[in-house]
N, C-alpha and C positions, 0 to 999 in steps of 0.2 A: 577505514572502519566500515564504510558502506558495503564494500565487497564482502566482508565477513557477516554483516547484518542480514543481507538478503537470504542466504541459505538457512541461517538460524531462525529467521522470521518465518520462512515458508515451512519449516518443520512444524511449527505451531499451527499455522494457517491450514495446512493440508491435513493435520491431525484433528482439526476441529470438525465435528460431525455436521455442523451447519454450513461451514465454509468450504470444506474439502470438495463437495460435489461441484462447486462452481469451476473447479480446475481439473475435472476428470479428463477432459479431452484437450488439455493445454500442454503445449510443448514447454517443459519447465526451463530449458536453457534460454529460450526466447523470452519467457516470462521474467526470468532473473535479469536478463539484459535490459528489458524495458523498465523493470522496477528500479534497477540500479540507476539508470538515467533519470527516472522520475524523482527518486529520493535525493540524488545529487542536486538536481534542479530545485527541488522543493526546499533544500537546505541552503540555497543561495550559491551553490557550487558552479563551476565553469562549464559543465556539460549541458548541452541543450537536449531536451527530450525529443526523440525522433519518431516516437510511436504515433499511432492514429490519435486524433483528438479524443480526450477522455470520454466525452459524452457519446461519441460514435462507438468506441471500443466496448463500452459497457451497456449500450442501448439494448433493451429487450432481454436482458439476462435475469431480471427479477431481483436485482440487488436492492434491498430495503435499507432504511436507516439503521435498523437493528443489525443487519449484516455488516454495514459499514462500521458500526460501533464495536462489534466483535473483532473486526479486522484491526481497528485502531487500538483496541485493548491488547491484542497480541503484539502490535508494534511497540506499545509502551512497555510491556513486560520484557520484550527482547532488548530494547534500548537500555532499560535499567539493569538487566542482567549483564549487559556488556560494559557496564560501568559509566554510562552516560548520566550526567547529573539530572535531577528532576527538572531544573530550570531549562536545560538544553532540550530535554525530552518534551517539555511543554511547548517550546518554540517550534519543534518539528511537528508536533500534533496540531498546533495552531495553523501552520502552513498547509498541512494535509487536509484539515477541516475546511480550508478555503475552497476545495474542489468537491466537497460532498455532493452538492446539487448535480454536478456533472456526472458523477458516478451513480447516484441513485435515480437519476432521470427526472429531476425537478427542474423546470425552466420557468422563467419569469417573462 
């Protein structure tokens, strides 16, 4: 399911006028690979994420909590459209939200 999720999800993200510009110079095949690993890991799957640390990969990109919320909203919509239950979707979002600070650059 995650293999189908990534392209469907990024159709929404790239079409979003606030999020699309973040990916203007991004190699989409590599992005899809990293996101597939991340989502499998975030959902408790057997794949280990091999990308750069999230805080490093997103540092200095100007990603705000608002942008992260838009990103998450698109993920929720995509999951629900794919037939994932609300309960399962909530679990995925809870795991994704656990890395919010790394992505928006907040440290403690």
